[in-house]
N, C-alpha and C positions, 0 to 999 in steps of 0.2 A: 217324205224324205227324198232329198235330191243329192246325188253324189256330185260334189263340185270338183273333186280331184281324186285320182286313183294312181298310186305309184307302187311298183313292185321291184324288189331286188332280192335275188336268191329265193329263200323260202318265206320272205316277209312281204305282206301286202298291206298298204296303208290307204285308208279312205277318209277324206274330209267331207262331212255330210252336213247339209242344212235341214234341220227338222222344223217343220211348220204345220200348224193345224189349229183346230178348235177343240177345246176341252168339253166333250159331250158325255163323258162317263166318269165314274168315281175315280179319284186319284188314290192309288195304292189300296183300292177297295174300301176306302173309308171316307175321304173328303168328297162331298157332293160336287157334281159338275158345276163349273163356273160359267160355261158358255162363252168364255173369252178366247181370243186367238193368242197364239204364241209363236215365236220364231227364235231359234238358237242353233248354234253350231256344235258339232261333235267330231271327234277323231276316233277312228277304229283301226286297231292294229291286229293283224291276223298272222299266225305262223302256220304254214302248211308243211306237213311231213308225209311223205309217201302218198301224195295226192289227197290227203285228208286234213281237215282242220285240227290242228294240235293245240293251239292257244289263241285266246282273244283278249285284248285289253281295250278299254274304252275310256275316253276323256269326254265328259259331257258337262255342259254349262246349265246344270239344274237350277241354280240360284236365279239366273235370268228368267227361266221359264216360270218358276214359282212367283217371282215378282210380277211378271206379265199377267199371270192368272189371278193375282190378288190373294194368293195363299199366304204369302209373307209380305210384309211392308218394310220399306227402308226405315231405319231408325232416325229419329229426329235429332236435332242438335243437343249436346249435353246440357243438362239443367244446372 
């Protein structure tokens, strides 16, 4: 994971992250490892209250990762 940007305002911190790697373990404990590489971006929002993490929201591009790993395939043209 590489933090590409980090912004804070008041009690909110936002991170734009590039997640890259190779799938060497089971996905969700069920799907066998594919051995394929993946790369996708994520955004993470944090709210800090009294110096402690109070909330976290994430936006992840899981579809891109699953396509790169071959877990799902793009649909073909309509029949």
